[in-house]
C-alpha angles and dihedrals in degrees: 000000000000089000090058093050091050091049092048089048093050092047091048090051092050092049092048093049090047093052092043091060091051093052093058094050097063094065091041092052089048092054092046090057089068098047112107141043120314122193120203107261106210106024124058089207094043094104138226132278121206117194118193124202090237092065097261121122144179109220110191092323097318119110121230149129128266137201142161108247123175091347092304130106109242119194117188110199095206099191094050096036091233125139117203122193125196143181107223139199128187116215139181098026093320094303095112121056117195114197124191115196107226092207098060106004093242114157124211130173127211131194121218114242 
């Protein structure tokens, strides 16, 4: 009987550890989708956004930091003391990023380079 309890405990621990590793990967994968250079998809003058894996970004030639907070993309333009918050949707195998500015509802799309 004690052997069965030990075996059940070990199996339960292995299952728990296995699922714990999976839980962390989803948020990392979501962040990794952003990393890279994004060119405005519909306007030639729309600018470029560069997201770095270290949390830094270049948003249309303004330096800042970015993060995902509460399911929203938050960009803090540190030199201008402006915080931008967006809803975001990835399309076409994560090659298109659609950003909706929560302040004014403006929607822009960007293509990954």
